[in-house]
N, C-alpha and C positions, 0 to 999 in steps of 0.2 A: 888194769887197776894197779897202781903201786902197793907192793907188799912193805907193811909196815917195819922200821928195824926194830921194833921193841916188840915181845911178847904180851899176851894180855896179862901173865902175872907181872912181868917189868913193869906195864903200864898203871895197874893197881897198886903196885909199890911204890910208885914215884906218887900216885894221888895220896896215900896212906901218909907219905914223909910230910907232904905239905899240910894234910889235916892235922897231923901231930905236931904242928908249930913251927915246921922249918919254912922260910919265907919262898915264897913261888920262884923269885929270881935265884935263889941258891939251888933250887932243886932243878931249875932249867937250865943252870952253868954246870951243875953236876952231871947231868945227862944228854948234855949236849942238844938241846932243842928251843926252839922259841917258846915264849909265853902264849902267844895265839896257839900255837900247835898245841901246848900242854892244856888251854884251857878248851880247847875243842876234844882232846882225849878226857879231858874230865867231866865235859858234859855228856860224852857217848859211854864212859866206863865208872862214874862217879858211883859211889854206894855201893857197887858191886862186889862179890868176891869172885874167885879165880874159877870156881865151876861155874858162876852163873855165866861169866865171861865167853867160857867156852861153851856153854849152852847156847847164847847167844849168836854165835859165831856159826854153830852147827846149823841154827834156825836161818840165818842170812844166806848160807851155801845152799840149804833146800829151797827156800824161797827163790834163788837165782835160776836152780833147775827146773822148778816148776813154771816161772814166768817164761823160760826157752821153749820148754811142752807146749804151752798154752798158744807162744807166738808162732811154733811151727804147725799146731792142729789148724789154727786161724787160717794161716797162708795156704796149707791145703785145702780148706773149704773155701777159699776165694777162687783157687785153680781151679777145683772141681764146678763152681758155679759158673766160670766162665767158659771151660770146656761144653758143659751141659747147656749154656745160653746159647752158645754157636750152632748148635744142630738145629 
């Protein structure tokens, strides 16, 4: 997955600029991103503080690790069933 050019704090700062009254096109031009990307980030980070965004990132990372562990355990179960079923 591609890493974002912006940190969570920068993204939240851009959203706050737009909410303070700056036109969306101006915010996008100043920071070098498309309006579609801005609205995608706003849907994800809108209404958050920096600490909440950091917590969200930590939870997403933990979720990825847990999903990987579950997939490994399920694969082990399938392999064991296949081995026991052939005997």
